[in-house]
C-alpha positions as CSV (number, residue, x, y, z in Angstrom):
1,M,0.0,0.0,0.0
2,R,1.3,3.5,-0.9
3,E,2.1,5.6,2.1
4,S,-0.4,8.3,1.0
5,A,-3.2,5.8,0.7
6,F,-2.4,4.4,4.2
7,Q,-2.3,8.0,5.6
8,N,-5.8,8.6,4.2
9,K,-7.0,5.4,5.8
10,V,-5.6,6.3,9.2
11,I,-6.9,9.9,9.1
12,N,-10.4,8.6,8.1
13,Y,-10.4,6.2,11.0
14,L,-9.4,9.1,13.4
15,K,-12.2,11.2,12.0
16,Q,-14.8,8.4,12.4
17,H,-13.8,8.2,16.0
18,D,-13.9,12.0,16.6
19,V,-10.3,12.1,17.6
20,W,-8.4,15.4,17.6
21,Y,-5.5,15.2,15.2
22,V,-3.4,17.3,12.9
23,K,-1.5,16.1,9.9
24,Y,2.0,17.6,10.3
25,W,3.5,19.1,7.1
26,A,7.2,19.5,7.3
27,G,9.5,21.1,4.8
28,S,8.9,24.8,5.0
29,K,11.1,27.3,6.8
30,F,8.5,27.6,9.6
31,T,8.2,23.9,10.4
32,K,10.5,21.5,12.3
33,E,11.8,18.4,10.6
34,G,11.5,14.9,11.9
35,I,8.1,15.4,13.5
36,P,5.7,12.4,13.3
37,D,3.2,12.6,10.4
38,I,0.1,12.7,12.6
39,L,-0.2,14.3,16.0
40,A,-3.3,13.1,17.8
41,C,-4.9,13.0,21.2
42,I,-6.5,9.6,21.7
43,D,-8.5,9.1,24.9
44,G,-6.5,11.8,26.7
45,T,-3.0,10.6,25.6
46,F,-0.8,12.4,23.1
47,H,0.2,10.3,20.1
48,G,3.0,10.9,17.6
49,I,2.3,8.6,14.7
50,E,4.9,8.2,12.0
51,L,3.4,6.5,9.0
52,K,5.6,4.2,6.8
53,N,4.8,1.7,4.1
54,E,5.9,-2.0,4.5
55,T,9.5,-1.2,3.7
56,G,9.9,2.4,4.7
57,T,12.6,3.3,7.2
58,P,12.3,6.1,9.7
59,S,15.2,8.6,9.8
60,K,17.4,9.1,12.8
61,L,15.7,12.4,13.4
62,Q,12.3,10.8,13.3
63,L,13.4,8.1,15.8
64,Y,14.9,10.8,18.0
65,N,11.6,12.6,18.1
66,I,9.7,9.4,18.8
67,R,12.0,8.7,21.7
68,K,11.6,12.3,23.1
69,I,7.8,12.0,23.0
70,Q,7.9,8.7,24.8
71,E,10.3,10.0,27.4
72,N,7.8,12.8,28.1
73,G,4.9,10.5,28.7
74,G,3.4,10.4,25.2
75,E,2.8,7.5,22.9
76,A,5.0,7.6,19.7
77,Y,5.5,4.9,17.2
78,V,5.9,3.9,13.6
79,L,2.6,2.6,12.2
80,R,2.7,0.4,9.1
81,P,-0.2,-1.1,7.1
82,Q,0.5,-4.6,8.5
83,D,0.1,-3.3,12.0
84,Y,-3.1,-1.2,11.4
85,E,-5.6,-3.7,12.8
86,E,-3.6,-4.3,15.9
87,W,-3.3,-0.5,16.3
88,K,-7.1,-0.1,16.2
89,E,-7.6,-2.9,18.7
90,R,-5.0,-1.4,21.1
91,W,-6.1,2.2,21.1
92,F,-9.8,2.1,20.1
93,R,-11.6,-0.5,22.4
């Protein structure tokens, strides 16, 4: 599955469950690089969700930011299409 199609699937699921989220767009002079693709508040917990296809590899900066979010009490992770159903079961009971 293409990463953009997977992103749409995740965003639609968040919308269906009335979750606050923002799709983070990096790459301008006003945005920070390495931030997870989706920032969300799921059941009162901050989530940094980095979306990758089956073979995509997160950068060192993305992994650093994931670790910093985790160290500060948030949930941060790489979400892949093959983990989507498990992700839904874990966070949307």
